[in-house]
C-alpha positions in Angstrom: 0.0 0.2 0.2 1.1 3.6 -0.5 0.5 6.1 2.0 0.4 9.6 1.9 0.9 11.6 5.2 -0.4 15.0 4.8 0.4 17.6 7.6 -0.2 21.4 8.1 3.6 22.4 8.5 6.9 20.8 9.7 7.4 23.3 12.4 7.5 22.2 16.0 5.0 20.0 17.4 4.1 16.6 18.6 2.5 15.6 15.2 5.7 16.6 13.5 7.9 14.6 15.8 5.8 11.7 14.9 6.3 12.3 11.3 10.0 12.6 11.6 10.3 9.5 13.5 8.1 7.4 11.1 10.1 8.4 8.0 13.4 8.5 9.4 13.3 4.9 10.7 12.1 3.9 7.2 14.1 5.9 5.1 14.0 3.1 2.5 10.6 2.4 2.4 9.4 3.9 -0.9 5.9 3.6 -0.1 5.4 6.3 2.2 5.2 9.9 1.3 4.8 13.2 3.3 3.7 16.2 2.0 3.4 19.6 4.2 0.9 22.3 3.1 3.2 25.1 3.8 6.8 25.9 4.9 7.4 27.4 8.7 10.2 29.5 9.8 11.7 27.1 12.5 11.4 23.7 10.4 11.7 20.1 11.5 14.0 18.3 9.0 13.0 15.0 7.8 15.8 12.8 6.2 13.6 10.9 3.7 13.6 11.1 -0.2 9.6 11.3 -0.3 9.0 14.3 2.0 7.7 17.0 -0.1 6.5 20.6 0.9 4.6 23.8 -0.7 7.4 26.4 -0.8 5.0 29.3 0.6 4.4 30.5 4.0 1.0 31.3 4.0 -1.6 29.2 5.9 -4.2 30.3 3.5 -2.7 29.2 0.4 -4.9 26.8 -1.7 -2.1 26.1 -4.3 -0.9 23.2 -2.0 -4.1 21.6 -2.8 -3.9 21.4 -6.3 -0.1 19.9 -5.9 -1.5 17.6 -3.5 -4.0 16.3 -5.7 -1.2 16.0 -8.5 1.2 13.9 -5.9 -1.9 11.5 -5.3 -2.4 10.8 -8.9 1.5 10.6 -9.8 2.1 8.2 -6.9 -1.2 6.0 -7.2 -1.6 6.7 -3.4 -3.7 4.3 -1.5 -4.1 5.7 2.1 -4.2 9.8 3.1 -3.3 10.0 6.6 -4.2 13.5 7.7 -2.4 15.0 10.8 -3.8 18.2 12.2 -6.8 20.6 11.1 -6.1 21.8 7.6 -4.6 18.4 6.4 -7.9 16.6 7.5 -10.0 19.5 5.4 -8.1 18.9 2.5 -8.2 15.3 2.7 -11.7 15.2 3.1 -12.3 17.4 0.0 -9.8 15.2 -1.9 -11.7 12.2 -1.3 -15.3 13.9 -1.8 -14.4 15.2 -5.4 -11.6 13.5 -6.8 -10.8 10.1 -5.0 -13.8 8.5 -3.9 -12.1 4.9 -3.3 -8.9 6.3 -1.3 -8.8 5.2 2.2 -8.9 8.6 4.6 -7.7 8.5 8.0 -7.7 11.5 10.5 -5.0 11.3 13.1 -6.3 13.2 16.1 -3.4 14.9 17.9 -5.1 17.3 20.4 -7.1 19.9 18.8 -10.4 18.3 19.9 -9.7 19.3 23.3 -9.6 22.7 22.4 -13.0 24.7 22.9 -13.6 25.1 18.8 -17.0 24.2 18.1 -16.3 24.5 14.3 -13.7 21.8 14.7 -15.7 19.3 16.4 -18.6 20.4 14.1 -16.3 19.5 11.1 -15.2 16.2 12.6 -18.8 15.2 13.0 -20.3 16.2 9.7 -17.4 14.7 7.7 -17.2 11.3 9.2 -19.0 9.6 6.4 -15.8 9.9 4.4 -13.7 9.1 7.1 -12.6 5.3 7.2 -11.0 5.5 10.5 -9.7 8.0 13.3 -6.6 7.4 15.2 -6.2 8.6 18.6 -3.1 9.2 20.4 -4.3 8.4 23.9 -7.5 7.0 26.0 -8.4 10.5 26.6 -8.0 11.7 22.9 -10.6 8.8 22.2 -12.9 9.9 24.7 -12.8 13.5 23.4 -13.6 12.2 20.1 -16.5 10.3 21.6 -18.0 13.1 23.7 -17.2 16.4 21.9 -17.5 15.0 18.1 -20.1 12.1 18.4 -17.6 9.5 16.8 -18.4 6.2 17.7 -16.1 3.9 19.7 -15.6 1.3 17.0 -14.8 4.0 14.5 -11.5 5.1 16.5 -7.9 3.1 17.0 -5.9 4.1 19.9 -2.2 4.6 18.8 -0.1 5.7 21.7 2.6 8.2 20.9 6.5 6.6 20.8 9.5 7.6 22.0 12.7 7.0 19.6 14.9 5.1 22.1 17.9 5.2 20.3 17.9 8.8 19.5 17.2 9.7 23.3 20.3 7.5 24.1 22.5 8.5 21.4 23.7 12.3 22.3 26.4 12.3 25.0 27.1 15.6 26.8 29.7 16.6 29.4 27.1 17.6 32.0 29.2 19.6 34.3 30.7 21.8 31.1 27.3 22.5 29.9 25.9 23.4 33.3 29.1 25.6 33.8 28.5 27.4 30.5 25.1 28.7 32.1 26.9 29.5 35.4 25.5 26.4 37.3 27.6 23.7 39.2 27.3 19.9 39.7 25.6 20.6 43.4 22.4 22.6 41.6 19.0 20.6 41.7 18.0 21.7 38.1 14.5 21.5 36.8 13.6 21.8 33.3 10.3 23.0 31.4 10.0 22.6 27.7 6.8 24.2 25.6 5.3 27.1 24.4 4.7 30.1 26.9 0.7 30.0 26.7 -1.7 29.6 29.3 -2.6 25.9 29.0 1.3 24.9 29.4 1.2 26.2 33.1 4.6 27.8 33.0 3.4 30.3 35.4 2.5 27.8 37.7 5.9 26.5 38.0 7.3 29.9 38.4 4.9 30.2 41.2 6.0 26.9 42.7 9.7 28.0 42.6 8.7 31.3 44.4 7.7 28.6 47.2 11.3 27.3 47.4 13.1 30.3 47.4 14.8 29.3 50.4 16.5 26.3 48.5 19.2 28.8 47.1 20.4 25.7 44.8 17.1 24.6 43.3 17.4 26.2 39.9 15.0 26.3 36.7 15.7 26.2 32.8 12.8 27.3 30.7 12.9 26.5 27.0 10.7 27.6 24.3 8.7 30.4 23.1 5.2 32.0 22.8 2.9 34.8 23.6 3.2 34.6 27.5 6.9 34.4 27.6 7.5 38.3 28.5 4.5 37.9 31.2 6.4 34.9 32.6 10.0 36.7 32.7 8.3 39.4 34.6 6.6 37.2 37.1 9.9 35.5 37.9 11.6 38.9 38.2 8.9 40.1 40.5 9.5 37.2 42.7 13.0 37.8 43.0 14.0 34.7 41.1 15.9 36.1 38.3 19.4 34.2 39.4 17.4 31.1 39.8 15.3 30.8 36.7 16.9 30.9 33.0 14.8 31.6 30.2 16.8 29.8 27.2 14.1 30.5 24.0 14.0 28.0 21.4 16.2 24.8 21.8 16.9 22.8 18.7 17.9 19.5 20.3 15.9 18.8 23.4 18.5 16.2 24.4 20.8 18.8 25.5 18.1 20.2 27.9 17.7 16.4 29.4 21.4 15.9 29.8 21.9 18.7 32.2 18.6 18.8 34.2 17.7 16.7 37.6 14.0 16.8 37.1 11.4 17.6 34.2 8.3 19.4 35.0 5.2 19.0 33.0 2.6 21.6 34.5 0.3 21.7 31.5 -3.6 22.2 32.4 -4.5 19.8 29.9 -2.8 17.5 27.3 -3.6 14.7 24.8 -0.4 12.8 25.7 2.7 13.1 27.5 5.4 12.5 24.8 7.9 14.9 26.5 7.5 12.8 29.6 8.6 9.5 27.5 11.7 11.3 26.4 12.4 12.4 30.0 12.0 8.9 30.6 14.1 7.3 28.1 16.6 9.6 29.1 16.8 8.9 32.7 15.2 11.8 34.1 12.4 12.1 36.9 9.3 13.6 36.1 6.9 15.9 37.9 3.5 16.3 36.2 -0.1 17.7 36.7 -2.7 15.1 37.2 -4.6 15.5 34.0 -5.7 13.0 31.3 -3.3 12.0 28.7 -0.3 12.8 31.1 -1.4 10.6 34.0 -1.6 7.7 31.1 2.0 8.1 30.8 3.2 9.4 34.1 2.4 6.7 37.0 2.3 8.4 40.4 5.0 7.4 42.8 6.2 4.9 40.0 7.5 6.5 36.9 7.0 10.0 38.5 4.9 12.2 40.7 1.6 13.9 39.7 0.2 17.2 41.2 -3.1 18.7 41.2 -3.5 21.1 38.2 -2.7 24.8 39.1 -1.9 23.9 42.5 1.6 25.6 43.0 2.0 24.5 46.6 1.1 21.0 45.9 3.9 20.9 42.6 6.6 22.7 45.2 5.7 20.1 48.0 6.3 17.1 45.0 9.8 19.2 43.9 10.8 19.2 47.6 10.3 15.6 48.0 12.5 14.7 44.9 15.2 17.2 45.6 15.4 15.6 49.4 15.6 12.0 48.4 18.3 10.8 46.2 17.1 7.0 46.5 13.3 8.0 45.3 15.0 9.6 42.2 17.0 6.5 41.7 13.7 4.4 41.9 11.6 6.9 39.8 14.6 7.0 37.0 14.7 3.1 36.8 11.2 2.8 36.6 10.9 5.6 33.9 13.4 3.7 31.7 11.6 0.4 31.8 8.4 2.2 31.0 9.8 4.1 28.0 10.9 0.5 26.5 6.8 0.2 26.0 6.4 3.0 23.8 9.3 1.9 21.1 8.9 3.4 17.7 9.6 -0.3 16.3 6.3 -1.0 18.3 4.5 1.8 16.7 5.2 1.2 13.2 4.3 -2.3 13.4 0.8 -1.4 15.0 0.4 1.6 12.4 0.9 -1.2 9.7 -1.7 -3.4 11.2 -4.1 -0.5 11.2 -3.3 0.1 7.5 -3.8 -3.5 6.7 -7.0 -4.0 8.5 -8.1 -1.0 6.8 -7.4 -2.3 3.5 -9.3 -5.7 4.2 -12.3 -3.7 5.5 -12.6 -1.6 2.4 -12.3 -4.4 -0.1 -15.0 -6.8 1.7 
């Protein structure tokens, strides 16, 4: 079967991480293709000969639709695997008007969690053309059923993967990298990675660190950009934490962050899945996460990490202090996390995905 993955853009994001992993693991597979509907200033490079992208940067362009139609014709594509919103819209139109027998898959990465009535209506009203919905977690499946009216038997859960080889391959001089930031080996360093938006909860983490100011060697590295970044910097300064918190902006290789921190914190108000938690597990970093659906499928409380009540800065501070004071507990959490990451291998993911395609082919040709 020839499969074409369509994605809105190849910027930073969970869906892009999935695309990169699939294609770079199967660089010799001539039957998979990827088409990005637009370019992006920060671009995830995917090493595979069958990756194409529309040259323009505008999210409103229609020319990519016609390029996509030509690519489907040229390559005799059997399956359209759509990631993110615009890709789903184009995929639906392509099947509706041009390729009535093509297999159409909608891969739901998390937009269904957002309060967008039009998106929920779109998912519901286009279901007669969609052959399968892939949900990245049980929480995502639940949202598709509840908010878009999709039947449970129309959905397959395909949990995201972590590329174990990739996250174990980078060798970094931990102390040397810390010293470049003015940190030393005695510091207990927390890490945050994500966009500076309300739902990611970075401000909750900063407030929690304010509760721990009496621990002079607890530091925080914050990576990522976004509309709330300046607000978060002002909050850190207001709390007198300018020497404890480092705003690093965009970091091209997240493995660098994992290599120098002692604990990774995910304070999100909601998440469809916890892919960064898996990455931390795979690199031997303890995780503290908000106790929300999606994340708590990956971070098991007091086993592979610690969960805290969402938006509760004092509870978060308590969990940070617990790990800070107990090295034996940290070692136990690290060991359990490494074992857990092994259950989310890329190889297992690809086998499951291939099985999904095969079952779809049988179903369509009955």
